C-alpha positions as a printed Julia matrix, in Angstrom:
255×3 Matrix{Float64}:
  22.26    4.55    6.85
  19.26    4.78    4.09
  15.99    4.04    3.76
  16.74    1.77    0.65
  18.3    -0.49    3.63
  15.24   -1.36    5.13
  14.69   -3.86    1.99
  17.76   -5.92    2.89
  16.2    -6.9     6.11
  13.53   -8.76    5.74
  11.68  -10.76    2.34
   9.61  -13.28    2.63
  10.1   -16.87    0.18
   8.53  -17.0    -3.04
   4.42  -17.34   -2.46
   1.52  -17.72   -4.74
  -1.93  -16.86   -5.56
  -4.59  -19.31   -6.78
  -8.29  -18.78   -7.85
 -10.74  -21.31   -7.04
 -14.2   -21.77   -7.98
 -16.85  -23.77  -10.68
 -16.68  -20.39  -13.0
 -14.21  -18.03  -12.33
 -14.34  -15.28  -15.43
 -11.3   -15.52  -17.26
 -10.87  -12.6   -17.6
 -10.7   -11.71  -13.59
  -7.93  -14.23  -13.78
  -5.71  -12.57  -16.45
  -6.05   -9.38  -14.75
  -4.81  -10.79  -11.74
  -1.7   -12.52  -13.35
  -1.41   -8.99  -15.2
  -0.49   -7.76  -11.8
   1.73  -10.11  -10.97
   3.08  -11.13  -14.08
   6.94   -9.4   -12.96
   6.4    -9.92   -9.26
   8.04  -12.98   -7.31
   3.91  -13.91   -6.39
   3.09  -16.48   -8.58
  -0.42  -16.54   -9.61
  -1.56  -20.51  -10.48
  -4.92  -20.72  -12.59
  -5.41  -24.23  -11.14
  -5.1   -24.89   -7.32
  -6.41  -27.06   -5.04
  -8.22  -27.0    -1.69
  -9.42  -29.58    0.37
 -12.62  -30.66    0.59
 -13.38  -28.83    3.91
 -12.32  -25.76    2.59
 -13.98  -26.11   -0.86
 -15.53  -22.74   -1.53
 -18.86  -22.08   -2.6
 -18.21  -18.71   -4.52
 -14.54  -18.05   -6.56
 -12.24  -17.31   -3.82
  -8.44  -16.3    -4.28
  -6.04  -18.24   -1.4
  -2.7   -16.87   -1.01
  -0.73  -20.59   -0.7
   2.76  -20.61    0.85
   4.16  -24.13   -0.36
   0.66  -25.81   -0.04
  -0.57  -23.35    3.32
  -3.13  -21.4     3.04
  -1.75  -18.14    4.3
  -5.31  -15.85    3.65
  -8.1   -16.68    1.2
 -10.57  -13.5     0.01
 -13.62  -13.35   -1.97
 -12.65  -12.4    -6.1
 -15.37  -10.58   -5.57
 -13.25   -8.39   -3.57
 -10.25   -8.51   -5.15
 -12.02   -7.27   -8.39
 -13.68   -4.31   -6.5
 -10.71   -3.16   -4.87
  -8.17   -3.81   -7.28
  -8.79   -5.81  -10.73
 -11.9    -3.79  -12.09
 -10.37   -0.08  -10.42
  -7.92    2.03  -11.37
  -5.68    4.83   -9.39
  -8.25    7.72  -10.92
 -11.17    6.27   -7.86
  -8.52    7.04   -5.05
  -6.86   10.63   -6.33
 -10.17   12.03   -7.41
 -11.88   10.93   -4.05
 -14.94    9.28   -5.79
 -14.18    6.07   -3.28
 -13.88    7.46    0.06
 -11.12    6.69    2.84
 -14.57    4.82    4.49
 -14.96    2.57    1.48
 -11.07    1.35    1.41
 -11.55   -2.13    1.59
  -8.29   -4.17    1.82
  -8.37   -7.74    0.81
  -7.24  -10.53    2.98
  -4.77  -11.95    0.46
  -3.3    -8.61   -0.68
  -2.91   -7.45    3.13
  -1.35  -10.03    3.62
   1.54   -9.88    1.06
   3.69   -7.92    3.82
   7.11   -8.26    3.51
   7.07   -9.76   -0.35
   9.27   -7.25   -2.45
   7.41   -5.88   -5.25
   9.07   -3.87   -8.47
   6.09   -2.0    -9.69
   5.55    0.35  -12.77
   3.51    3.63  -13.05
   1.51    4.27  -16.16
   1.62    3.8   -18.95
   4.22    0.89  -18.63
   1.54   -0.64  -16.46
  -2.12    1.05  -15.71
  -2.25   -2.17  -12.2
   0.71   -2.28  -10.86
   1.04    1.18   -9.39
  -2.63    0.58   -7.79
  -1.18   -2.09   -5.23
   0.94    0.89   -3.43
  -1.92    3.73   -3.72
  -4.45    0.76   -1.99
  -1.89    0.2     0.34
  -1.05    3.61    1.31
  -5.45    4.55    1.6
  -5.35    1.74    3.62
  -2.59    2.82    6.21
  -4.23    6.59    6.42
  -7.6     4.23    7.39
  -5.58    2.89    9.97
  -4.63    6.5    10.77
  -7.67    7.89   10.98
  -9.59    5.21   12.52
  -7.19    5.41   15.5
  -7.39    9.22   16.02
  -4.14    9.1    17.52
  -0.51    8.52   17.2
   2.0     9.57   14.64
   1.83    9.12   10.94
   3.84   10.23    8.36
   3.98   10.43    4.65
   6.16   11.24    1.77
   4.26   12.34   -2.16
   7.77   12.96   -3.99
   6.09   16.45   -4.85
   4.04   18.47   -2.18
   2.35   19.54   -4.94
   0.85   16.53   -5.43
  -1.68   17.03   -2.37
  -2.81   19.52   -3.76
  -2.96   18.31   -7.53
  -4.82   15.47   -6.21
  -8.38   16.17   -4.71
  -8.93   12.3    -2.86
  -5.31   12.56   -0.85
  -6.44   16.36   -0.09
  -9.51   15.78    1.51
  -7.58   12.4     3.17
  -4.78   14.68    4.32
  -7.56   17.69    5.26
  -8.74   15.17    7.56
  -5.79   13.93    8.83
  -4.79   17.42   10.08
  -7.54   17.97   11.6
  -7.41   15.07   13.84
  -5.51   14.33   16.74
  -3.4    12.48   14.67
   0.57   14.08   14.39
   0.42   13.99   11.08
   4.16   14.95    8.71
   4.31   15.34    5.41
   7.73   15.09    3.26
   8.69   16.34   -0.19
  10.57   18.64   -2.68
   8.68   22.06   -1.32
   7.1    23.12   -4.59
   3.9    24.01   -2.67
   3.23   24.6     0.64
  -0.45   23.78    2.44
  -2.11   26.51    4.45
  -1.88   26.63    8.06
  -5.44   25.47    8.71
  -4.32   22.07    7.52
  -3.08   21.65   10.13
  -0.08   19.31    8.79
   3.81   19.35    9.82
   5.52   20.2     6.59
   9.15   18.61    5.74
  10.12   19.88    2.51
  13.85   19.53    1.09
  15.69   18.75   -2.5
  17.93   15.74   -1.41
  17.67   12.21   -3.07
  15.37   11.13   -0.27
  12.9    13.7    -0.71
  13.24   13.12   -4.47
  12.61    9.47   -4.86
  10.67    8.27   -1.76
   7.4     6.91   -1.37
   6.59    5.91    1.96
   3.15    5.78    4.67
   3.71    5.24    7.9
   1.77    4.86   10.96
   3.03    4.39   14.51
  -0.06    4.17   17.25
   0.42    5.7    20.61
  -0.88    2.09   21.75
   2.32   -0.44   21.52
   0.17   -3.12   21.33
  -2.04   -1.57   18.22
  -1.46   -2.67   14.73
   1.42   -0.72   13.11
   1.52   -0.2     9.39
   4.21    1.4     6.95
   4.85    1.15    2.92
   7.9     1.9     1.81
   8.46    2.36   -2.15
  12.05    4.37   -3.79
  11.98    5.01   -7.59
  14.96    3.42   -8.5
  14.21    4.04  -12.17
  11.69    6.64  -13.34
   8.35    5.93  -12.88
   9.18    2.36  -11.58
   9.46    1.93   -7.88
  10.98   -0.99   -5.24
   8.34   -1.98   -2.79
   7.03   -3.3     0.32
   4.9    -3.09    3.43
   5.2    -4.3     6.91
   3.45   -4.8    10.3
   6.18   -5.78   12.02
   6.32   -3.29   14.88
   9.95   -3.32   15.61
  10.2    -1.98   11.81
   7.82   -0.06   11.73
   9.06    2.19   14.63
  12.06    1.78   13.54
  11.91    3.55    9.62
   9.83    6.14   11.73
  13.1     7.31   13.26
  14.82    6.92   10.59
  12.4     9.24    8.86
  12.52   11.55   11.98
  16.22   11.69   12.44
  17.19   12.08    9.06
  14.38   14.08    6.69
């Protein structure tokens, strides 16, 4: 068993994103297409919706063979993904309370991605950062439960002001927070974090953020990404409680 085996358990059939509006800026359509250019998610520049669903403002739709799975205002997608970069999160310029994950992005769960970091791409990896912040936000909002996150190198927490602030808050809360990575830095005891350091492959290559609530009926969520080439990750996220709990158990047992 390995973290990589979770990728074989489920994968959504190909879906598409489409923008509908009377005067959609071409720049935003191009940015959306660029993020998903190498993915199984097709971006269509021209889609139609029924008259009853016809929007009064530009909107992005997630479609599965013509069926609408989710929709969001294009402005929300632009402000969360298209017109920002990772510095907004790593520096703390965007607080955890300001993280707003559009429905069309959230609904891409179970979709497998292969994403590159900068300089190969200045947008693809942002999907993983945004989902990570969303899961951290969820953990803090619930205030209890168990949260596990890997950083490849623990020093990343200290190097990124925004990340450090998030994990200081998680450690100060009643969320049982565990961090994983190569132990090139040790958080001070007052952070209240449980540290798991190691040099094995899954410490070096994995990027996961997993939240398991105390109450089974509350939302479960997990992001799992594996860097199998330099600066390139295979990734997916899931809200399936059974899968999230199984990932959590694997990490607890093996790392």
